[in-house]
C-alpha positions in Angstrom: 116.1 76.5 141.1 112.6 77.1 139.8 113.0 80.9 139.7 115.1 81.1 136.6 112.9 79.0 134.3 109.7 80.8 135.6 111.3 84.3 134.7 112.3 83.5 131.4 108.9 81.7 131.0 107.0 85.0 132.3 108.8 86.9 129.7 108.5 84.9 126.7 104.7 85.0 127.4 104.9 88.6 128.0 106.9 88.9 124.6 104.5 86.5 122.8 100.8 86.9 120.6 99.7 85.2 123.9 99.7 88.4 125.5 97.4 90.1 123.0 94.7 88.1 125.1 95.2 90.0 128.7 93.4 93.3 129.5 94.7 96.0 128.0 96.0 97.7 131.1 98.2 94.5 131.7 99.0 94.5 128.3 100.6 97.9 128.8 102.7 96.7 131.5 103.9 93.3 130.4 106.7 94.4 127.9 108.5 95.9 131.2 108.7 92.7 133.1 111.5 91.8 131.1 113.2 95.2 131.4 113.1 95.1 134.4 115.3 91.8 135.0 117.6 92.8 132.6 118.2 96.0 134.1 118.1 94.5 137.8 121.3 92.7 136.5 122.9 95.7 135.1 122.0 97.6 138.3 124.4 95.3 140.2 127.3 95.3 137.8 129.5 98.6 137.6 127.4 101.6 138.1 128.8 103.1 135.0 126.5 100.6 132.8 123.5 101.2 134.8 124.2 105.1 134.6 124.2 105.1 130.8 121.1 102.6 130.4 119.2 105.4 132.8 120.3 108.3 131.2 119.5 107.1 127.8 116.4 106.0 128.7 115.7 109.0 130.4 116.5 111.1 127.7 113.7 109.5 125.5 111.1 109.2 128.4 111.5 112.8 129.5 111.0 113.8 125.7 107.9 112.0 125.3 106.7 113.1 128.7 106.8 116.5 128.0 105.1 116.2 124.6 102.5 113.8 124.5 102.5 112.9 128.5 100.6 109.4 128.8 98.4 110.0 126.2 100.0 107.6 123.2 99.7 103.9 124.5 102.6 102.7 122.5 104.8 105.2 123.8 103.9 104.4 127.2 104.1 100.9 126.8 107.4 101.0 124.9 109.5 103.8 126.6 108.1 105.5 129.7 107.3 102.6 131.8 110.2 100.4 130.8 112.0 103.8 132.3 110.1 103.8 135.3 111.2 100.1 135.8 114.5 100.9 135.3 114.6 103.6 138.1 112.7 101.0 140.5 115.6 98.2 139.6 118.1 100.1 141.6 116.5 99.9 144.6 115.3 96.3 144.3 118.6 94.9 143.8 119.1 95.4 147.5 116.5 92.7 148.5 115.4 90.4 145.4 117.3 87.4 145.1 120.1 86.9 142.4 119.3 85.1 138.9 121.8 83.0 137.1 123.6 84.2 134.1 121.9 82.0 131.6 118.5 83.6 133.2 119.6 87.1 132.4 121.3 86.3 129.1 117.9 84.8 127.7 115.8 87.5 129.0 118.2 89.9 127.5 117.9 88.4 124.2 114.1 87.9 124.4 114.1 91.6 124.9 116.1 92.4 122.1 114.2 89.9 120.0 110.9 91.9 121.2 112.4 95.6 120.5 113.5 94.7 116.9 110.0 93.4 116.2 108.5 96.7 117.5 110.8 98.4 115.3 110.0 96.2 112.1 106.4 96.6 113.2 106.8 100.5 113.3 108.5 100.5 109.9 105.5 98.3 108.6 102.6 100.5 110.2 104.0 103.6 111.9 100.6 105.1 112.5 100.8 105.1 116.4 104.1 107.3 115.8 103.3 109.6 112.9 100.0 110.7 114.6 102.3 112.1 117.5 103.4 114.8 115.3 100.1 116.5 114.6 97.9 117.2 117.7 94.5 115.1 117.6 92.5 118.5 118.1 93.9 119.5 114.4 93.0 116.3 112.9 89.5 116.8 114.5 89.2 120.1 113.2 89.5 118.8 109.9 86.9 116.1 110.6 84.4 119.1 111.4 85.2 120.9 108.3 84.8 118.0 106.1 81.8 117.1 107.5 80.4 120.3 107.4 81.3 120.2 103.6 79.7 116.8 102.9 76.4 118.0 104.8 76.1 120.7 102.4 76.2 118.3 99.3 73.2 116.4 101.2 75.5 113.8 102.6 74.5 112.2 106.2 77.6 111.7 108.5 77.5 109.6 111.3 80.2 108.7 114.1 80.4 106.1 116.0 82.4 104.0 118.4 82.3 100.3 117.7 83.6 97.5 120.3 86.4 95.0 118.7 85.7 91.5 118.6 86.9 90.8 121.8 85.3 93.9 123.3 88.5 95.2 124.9 88.9 98.0 122.2 86.7 100.7 121.0 87.2 101.8 117.1 86.7 105.1 115.8 84.3 104.9 112.8 82.8 107.5 110.5 79.8 106.7 108.0 79.3 108.6 105.0 75.7 108.2 103.8 74.2 109.0 100.5 71.3 111.5 100.5 69.3 108.7 98.2 68.4 105.1 98.8 70.9 103.0 98.0 71.3 99.2 99.3 75.6 99.7 98.1 78.1 99.7 100.7 81.9 100.4 100.9 83.8 99.7 104.1 87.1 101.4 103.1 90.4 99.8 104.4 93.1 102.4 104.3 96.9 102.2 103.7 99.8 102.7 106.1 99.3 105.4 108.6 96.1 106.4 106.4 94.1 108.2 109.2 90.4 108.6 108.8 90.6 112.3 109.5 92.5 112.4 106.0 90.5 110.0 104.0 87.2 111.8 104.6 87.8 114.4 102.5 88.8 111.8 99.6 86.1 108.9 100.1 83.8 110.7 97.7 86.3 109.7 94.7 84.9 106.0 95.6 81.9 106.3 97.4 80.0 108.7 94.8 81.5 106.8 91.8 79.8 103.0 93.3 76.7 105.4 94.4 77.4 103.7 97.7 77.5 104.4 101.6 80.9 104.3 103.0 82.4 103.3 106.0 85.8 104.6 107.6 87.4 103.9 110.3 90.8 104.4 112.1 92.3 101.2 113.8 93.4 100.4 117.3 95.7 103.3 118.8 94.7 105.8 115.9 92.7 109.1 116.5 90.1 108.1 119.1 90.5 104.5 118.9 91.7 102.9 121.7 94.5 100.5 122.0 97.8 99.8 120.3 98.9 97.6 117.2 101.6 95.4 118.2 101.4 92.7 115.2 99.6 92.4 112.0 96.9 90.6 113.0 95.6 93.5 114.9 95.2 95.2 111.7 92.9 92.5 110.5 90.9 92.1 113.6 89.9 95.9 113.6 88.8 95.5 110.1 86.6 92.3 110.9 85.1 94.2 113.8 83.8 97.3 112.0 82.8 95.0 109.2 80.6 93.1 111.3 79.3 95.4 113.1 77.8 97.8 110.4 76.9 94.6 108.2 74.5 93.3 111.4 73.5 97.0 112.2 72.5 98.3 108.9 71.3 94.6 107.9 73.6 94.6 104.8 73.2 91.9 102.0 76.7 90.7 101.7 76.4 90.7 97.7 76.2 94.6 98.2 79.2 95.3 100.0 82.5 96.0 98.9 85.5 95.8 101.1 88.2 98.6 99.3 91.7 98.1 100.7 94.8 100.3 99.5 97.9 98.9 100.2 98.4 97.1 103.7 94.6 97.8 104.0 94.2 95.3 101.1 95.4 92.7 102.9 93.4 93.0 105.7 90.2 93.4 103.5 91.0 90.0 101.5 91.3 88.2 104.7 88.1 89.7 106.1 86.5 88.9 102.9 87.7 85.4 103.0 87.2 84.3 106.6 84.4 86.6 107.5 82.2 87.8 104.8 82.8 85.3 101.8 80.1 86.7 99.9 81.3 90.3 99.6 82.8 92.0 96.8 86.6 92.8 97.3 88.9 95.5 95.6 92.9 95.6 96.1 94.5 98.9 95.6 98.1 98.7 94.9 98.6 96.2 97.4 101.2 93.2 97.7 100.9 89.2 97.6 102.3 89.1 100.9 103.6 91.3 103.6 106.8 89.7 103.6 107.2 90.2 99.8 106.5 94.2 100.6 109.2 93.9 102.9 111.9 92.8 100.5 112.4 96.1 99.1 112.9 98.0 102.3 115.3 94.8 103.8 119.4 94.9 103.9 118.9 91.2 103.7 118.8 88.8 100.8 114.9 88.3 99.5 115.2 84.6 100.6 116.6 85.7 104.1 113.9 88.1 104.8 110.6 86.3 103.8 111.9 83.8 106.5 112.7 86.0 109.3 110.1 88.8 108.8 107.3 86.7 110.1 108.8 85.6 113.1 108.8 89.0 114.3 105.7 90.5 113.2 103.7 87.9 111.5 102.7 87.8 108.2 99.8 88.7 105.9 99.3 86.5 103.1 97.2 88.6 100.1 97.4 86.1 97.7 96.0 83.0 100.1 93.3 85.0 100.9 92.3 85.9 97.5 92.4 82.2 96.0 90.3 80.9 98.8 87.7 83.3 97.8 85.1 81.3 95.6 83.5 84.1 93.5 84.4 86.4 91.0 83.7 89.8 92.1 87.3 90.7 93.4 89.2 93.1 91.3 93.0 94.0 91.8 94.2 97.5 90.7 98.1 98.2 90.2 100.9 100.5 88.8 103.7 98.9 87.3 105.7 102.1 88.6 104.3 101.9 92.1 107.4 103.3 94.3 106.4 101.4 97.3 104.8 97.9 96.3 107.6 97.2 93.8 105.5 95.6 90.8 108.2 93.1 90.4 109.0 92.0 93.7 106.0 92.4 95.8 102.9 93.2 93.8 99.9 91.1 94.1 99.7 91.6 90.3 103.0 90.2 89.3 102.2 86.9 89.6 102.0 84.1 87.0 97.9 83.8 87.7 97.1 87.2 87.0 99.3 87.4 83.9 97.7 87.4 80.2 96.4 83.6 79.8 96.2 83.2 83.5 93.4 82.0 85.6 92.9 85.5 87.4 94.0 87.8 84.5 90.6 89.1 83.7 90.5 90.6 87.7 93.4 93.0 87.3 93.4 96.4 85.8 96.7 98.6 85.2 96.5 102.2 86.5 98.0 104.4 83.7 98.7 108.1 84.1 101.4 110.3 85.5 100.1 111.2 89.1 102.3 112.8 91.5 102.8 109.5 93.5 102.1 106.2 91.8 101.3 104.6 95.3 99.3 107.3 97.6 97.4 109.1 95.4 93.9 109.0 94.7 92.3 107.0 92.0 91.1 109.7 90.0 94.4 111.0 89.5 95.0 108.3 87.1 94.0 108.8 83.3 91.3 105.5 83.8 89.7 106.6 86.5 86.4 106.1 85.1 87.0 102.9 83.6 88.0 101.8 86.5 85.0 103.1 88.2 82.9 101.2 85.7 84.6 97.9 86.4 84.0 98.4 90.0 79.9 99.1 89.8 80.1 95.6 87.7 81.1 94.0 91.2 77.7 94.8 92.4 76.1 93.3 89.6 77.8 90.3 88.8 76.3 87.0 89.9 
């Protein structure tokens, strides 16, 4: 029969990167198809199996329905919709044809692979879930207060929705412009779950030191940005969308543009410079050589196994490859050997031989020194050599 292979094919496509090209509304629903097939088989088995499945899903669905309702796309997609199709499976078992055991087993394995990948992705970028902890209206108030304070310092604040490259997503952006004329621009690419609403209070640490206008943005699914992040590629695409939009709108000369990326934002910034804006300058602030390297410190598997298996679930970000493909020298790496998240000897891009004394890129690295409250998450001005770091970043605009 062709039904079994067709079902498997549809489930595989629904849980593969190919689903990223579907309309957003359809992307919300497609993961539930495989869940429906799996629960259809459970519903046809002993009732206790189905009852347990329904009860567990119902507990989580009720929890989120009573707190965030349907306002969080990633929760709706991964918990609430699957719960609804589990309920539907009880009635559908009476009139839908049976499918073979191998089809059910294959679909179940694909669903488990997808669930495991989703959990890994939440570990890599938990912003979609973390923003549920604090209601958006409180973050909006922080933005209003920050805008008011910046206006007192003669800053010009502009908020705008920017379309993604495929026009399916709307990205929340905020531009902080200096009161004086300057051709310099900084696109700030935040770290893991680093919301625009939190960064706006601190962007002066970079923008004022560089005498530049600054662009902040929330990736998809964060704040007022629509959509949701399912793979690491989404972070890169959002960075590329925002950068392209403002380069064109403000007619920015790429040599007057710096993409400043912190942690995972550094990986996205490096790829955008390498592939989209090759004349822009790049600053990597406490970032990794690759995302699979960064995962090693948090994995219970061996480093070799982690590096091989991690990309199979959520893809990878090869920061070092992007760095090496940028031909100009207007690049800078900031790192700390005491970084508690991006471990220097395991995942930091600065640990690689080319950045050591005598290496080809040794002159492009600056070690952050001092005793800040956090070696990874604190602002640059918390380090003792903040002024010298700013001087190095300013040289990126003047370098040939």
